[in-house]
C-alpha positions as CSV (number, residue, x, y, z in Angstrom):
1,M,-63.4,-45.3,27.0
2,N,-63.1,-49.1,26.2
3,S,-60.2,-51.1,27.2
4,R,-58.5,-51.6,23.7
5,R,-58.4,-47.7,23.2
6,F,-57.1,-47.2,26.6
7,V,-54.5,-49.8,26.0
8,V,-53.4,-48.1,22.7
9,L,-53.3,-44.8,24.2
10,S,-51.3,-45.9,27.3
11,V,-48.7,-47.7,25.0
12,L,-48.3,-44.5,23.0
13,L,-48.1,-42.4,26.2
14,F,-45.7,-44.7,28.2
15,G,-43.7,-45.7,25.2
16,S,-43.2,-41.9,24.1
17,L,-42.2,-40.9,27.7
18,W,-39.6,-43.9,27.6
19,G,-38.5,-42.7,24.3
20,L,-38.0,-39.0,25.6
21,V,-36.0,-40.5,28.4
22,E,-33.9,-42.4,25.9
23,L,-33.4,-39.2,23.8
24,G,-32.9,-36.7,26.6
25,I,-31.1,-38.4,29.4
26,G,-29.2,-40.7,27.0
27,E,-27.8,-37.7,25.1
28,L,-26.9,-36.0,28.4
29,A,-25.2,-39.1,29.8
30,W,-23.2,-39.5,26.6
31,V,-22.1,-35.9,26.6
32,N,-20.8,-36.2,30.1
33,D,-19.5,-39.5,29.7
34,V,-21.7,-41.3,32.3
35,P,-22.6,-45.0,31.6
36,R,-26.2,-44.5,30.6
37,A,-27.4,-48.2,30.1
38,P,-28.2,-48.8,33.8
39,I,-30.1,-45.5,34.1
40,L,-32.1,-45.9,30.9
41,T,-32.9,-49.4,31.6
42,A,-34.3,-48.4,35.0
43,F,-36.7,-46.0,33.3
44,G,-37.6,-48.8,30.9
45,V,-38.4,-51.1,33.8
46,L,-40.5,-48.3,35.4
47,F,-42.6,-47.8,32.2
48,M,-43.0,-51.6,31.4
49,V,-44.0,-52.5,34.9
50,L,-46.4,-49.5,35.1
51,A,-48.0,-50.4,31.9
52,R,-48.3,-54.1,32.4
53,S,-49.8,-53.6,35.7
54,L,-52.6,-51.7,34.3
55,W,-53.5,-54.5,31.8
56,S,-52.2,-58.0,31.2
57,V,-52.3,-57.9,27.4
58,P,-49.7,-60.3,25.7
59,G,-47.4,-58.4,23.2
60,S,-48.1,-55.0,25.0
61,T,-44.7,-54.8,26.7
62,L,-42.9,-55.4,23.3
63,A,-45.1,-52.8,21.7
64,L,-44.2,-50.3,24.4
65,A,-40.5,-50.9,23.6
66,A,-41.1,-50.7,19.8
67,V,-42.7,-47.2,20.3
68,A,-39.8,-46.1,22.6
69,S,-37.2,-47.2,20.1
70,A,-39.0,-45.8,17.0
71,Y,-38.1,-42.4,17.9
72,K,-34.4,-43.1,17.6
73,V,-34.9,-43.6,13.9
74,L,-35.3,-39.8,13.5
75,Q,-32.0,-39.2,15.0
76,H,-29.0,-38.8,12.9
77,P,-26.9,-40.9,12.5
78,V,-29.1,-43.8,13.1
79,W,-27.5,-46.3,15.4
80,G,-28.9,-49.7,15.1
81,C,-27.2,-50.7,18.2
82,K,-29.3,-48.2,20.2
83,L,-32.5,-49.3,18.6
84,A,-31.9,-53.0,19.3
85,A,-31.0,-52.4,22.9
86,V,-34.5,-51.2,23.7
87,V,-36.3,-53.8,21.6
88,V,-34.3,-56.6,23.1
89,V,-35.1,-55.5,26.7
90,G,-38.7,-55.4,25.7
91,A,-38.7,-58.8,24.1
92,I,-37.1,-60.3,27.2
93,F,-39.5,-58.6,29.6
94,E,-42.4,-59.5,27.3
95,A,-41.5,-63.1,27.5
96,G,-40.8,-63.0,31.3
97,F,-44.2,-61.1,32.0
98,T,-46.1,-63.5,29.9
99,L,-44.7,-66.6,31.6
100,Y,-45.3,-65.0,35.1
101,E,-48.9,-64.1,34.3
102,R,-49.7,-67.8,33.1
103,R,-48.3,-69.0,36.3
104,A,-49.7,-66.4,38.8
105,G,-53.1,-65.9,36.9
106,R,-55.3,-63.0,38.0
107,T,-52.9,-62.1,41.0
108,A,-50.0,-61.5,38.7
109,W,-50.1,-57.7,39.2
110,S,-52.0,-57.3,42.3
111,A,-50.4,-54.0,43.5
112,V,-53.3,-52.9,45.6
113,P,-51.2,-53.3,49.0
114,L,-49.1,-50.7,47.7
115,A,-51.9,-48.2,47.3
116,R,-54.3,-49.0,50.1
117,G,-52.5,-51.5,52.4
118,A,-53.1,-55.2,52.6
119,A,-55.8,-54.8,55.2
120,S,-58.2,-53.0,52.9
121,S,-57.4,-55.2,50.0
122,G,-58.5,-58.2,52.1
123,A,-55.1,-59.8,51.6
124,T,-53.0,-61.4,54.3
125,A,-49.7,-59.9,55.0
126,P,-47.6,-62.9,53.3
127,S,-49.8,-62.8,50.0
128,A,-49.6,-58.9,50.0
129,A,-45.7,-59.2,50.2
130,R,-45.6,-61.8,47.5
131,D,-48.0,-59.8,45.3
132,V,-45.6,-56.8,45.6
133,W,-42.1,-58.3,45.6
134,A,-42.6,-61.2,43.1
135,P,-42.9,-58.7,40.2
136,V,-40.0,-56.8,41.6
137,A,-37.7,-59.7,41.9
138,L,-38.7,-60.9,38.3
139,S,-37.8,-57.4,37.0
140,M,-34.4,-57.5,38.6
141,A,-33.8,-61.1,37.0
142,L,-34.9,-60.0,33.7
143,T,-32.8,-56.9,33.6
144,F,-29.7,-58.9,34.4
145,V,-30.7,-61.4,31.7
146,S,-31.3,-58.5,29.2
147,F,-27.7,-57.2,29.6
148,V,-26.2,-60.5,29.1
149,V,-28.2,-61.4,26.1
150,F,-28.0,-58.0,24.5
151,G,-24.0,-58.0,24.9
152,Y,-23.8,-61.2,22.9
153,F,-26.5,-60.0,20.3
154,A,-24.6,-56.9,19.7
155,R,-21.3,-58.8,19.3
156,Y,-22.3,-61.8,17.2
157,V,-25.5,-60.8,15.5
158,L,-25.0,-57.1,15.0
159,L,-21.3,-57.6,14.7
160,N,-20.8,-54.1,16.2
161,P,-16.9,-53.3,16.4
162,Y,-17.5,-51.7,19.9
163,W,-18.5,-55.0,21.5
164,M,-15.6,-57.0,20.0
165,A,-13.4,-55.9,22.7
166,A,-13.6,-58.3,25.5
167,D,-13.4,-55.5,28.1
168,K,-16.4,-53.6,26.8
169,L,-18.4,-56.7,26.7
170,L,-17.6,-57.8,30.1
171,D,-18.1,-54.3,31.4
172,Y,-21.6,-54.0,30.1
173,Q,-22.7,-57.4,31.2
174,F,-21.1,-57.8,34.6
175,V,-20.4,-54.2,35.8
176,Q,-23.3,-52.2,34.2
177,G,-25.5,-55.3,34.4
178,P,-25.5,-55.7,38.0
179,V,-25.9,-52.0,38.7
180,A,-28.9,-51.8,36.3
181,T,-30.2,-54.9,38.2
182,L,-30.3,-53.1,41.5
183,L,-31.8,-49.9,40.0
184,A,-34.5,-52.2,38.8
185,A,-35.9,-52.8,42.1
186,P,-36.9,-49.3,43.1
187,A,-38.0,-48.8,39.4
188,A,-40.2,-51.8,39.3
189,W,-41.6,-51.0,42.9
190,A,-42.4,-47.3,41.6
191,G,-44.1,-48.8,38.5
192,L,-46.4,-51.1,40.5
193,A,-47.2,-48.2,42.9
194,L,-48.2,-45.8,40.0
195,G,-50.1,-48.5,38.4
196,A,-52.1,-49.4,41.5
197,R,-53.0,-45.6,41.8
198,L,-53.9,-45.2,38.2
199,S,-56.1,-48.3,38.3
200,E,-58.0,-47.1,41.2
201,S,-58.6,-43.6,40.1
202,R,-59.4,-44.7,36.3
203,A,-62.9,-45.9,37.5
204,T,-63.9,-42.5,38.6
205,W,-62.4,-40.4,35.8
206,S,-64.8,-37.8,34.2
207,R,-65.0,-37.0,30.5
208,A,-62.6,-34.1,31.0
209,V,-60.0,-36.3,32.5
210,W,-60.2,-38.8,29.6
211,V,-59.8,-36.0,27.1
212,A,-56.7,-34.9,29.1
213,Y,-55.3,-38.3,29.0
214,R,-55.8,-38.6,25.3
215,A,-54.0,-35.1,25.0
216,A,-51.2,-36.3,27.0
217,A,-50.7,-39.4,24.8
218,V,-50.7,-37.5,21.8
219,G,-48.6,-34.7,23.2
220,S,-45.9,-37.0,24.4
221,G,-45.6,-38.5,20.9
222,I,-45.3,-35.0,19.4
223,A,-42.7,-34.1,22.1
224,A,-40.6,-37.2,21.3
225,V,-40.6,-36.7,17.6
226,A,-39.6,-32.9,18.2
227,T,-36.8,-34.0,20.6
228,A,-35.5,-36.7,18.3
229,V,-35.5,-34.1,15.3
230,A,-33.8,-31.4,17.3
231,L,-31.0,-33.8,18.3
232,R,-30.2,-34.1,14.6
233,Y,-28.7,-30.7,14.5
C-alpha cells in the first residue's frame, strides 16, 4: 500500500475512533453530569499524536479533527459549539505540530526508544529522552492553549449564551483546562508508543493484514455513523 493511501485510511480510522469516543463517552459523561471536555480532549491528543507520529504530513492533524467532528452533524440537535471544539483543538495542534516538525526535522517524532529502547535505536540516553518528552510537553502546552482559545472563541465568535457567564468560562479555561493538560501527558505518551509499534510492524504486514486494516478503517466509519444516528432517538 502506498503512503498516500495509508495516510487516507489512517485519517479515516483514527478520526472515526475519535468520533466514536466523542459520541459515546461524551454522551455518557453528559448524562452523568461529569465534565467531559478534559476526558474527550485526552483521547483526541492520543489519536492526534499517534497519527502524526506515523507520518509528518502537514494538514493531516486538522483533517483528523474534521473527520472526528463530522459525525456530530448527524446528531440531533446539531450543536455548533461541540463541532467547533474538536476543530479548534485540531487546528491548534496542527499549527503546533507543523512548527515543531520544521524545527526538529526528521527527529520530530522519533518514538523508537519507547518501543525498543535507546540502545537498540542507537540514540544516546539524553537524545532518547528528548525525542520522547518533547512531543509530550508540546502536547500538554497545546492542550492548555486550546482550552483558553476555544473559551474565547465560543464566547466572542460563536456568541454561545452558555459561555457568557464568567464562571462558566473561567471554569472551562482554568479548571478543566489544567486537568486536561495533565491528562494530555499520558495520552501523548501512549500515542507515541502505539505509533512506534505500528511503524515497526507495518514494514512486515502481509496482504491479509492490509485488507484487515482497510476493513477496520471503513468499519470504524460505519460504526461512528451508526452511533451518531442512534443517538438521535
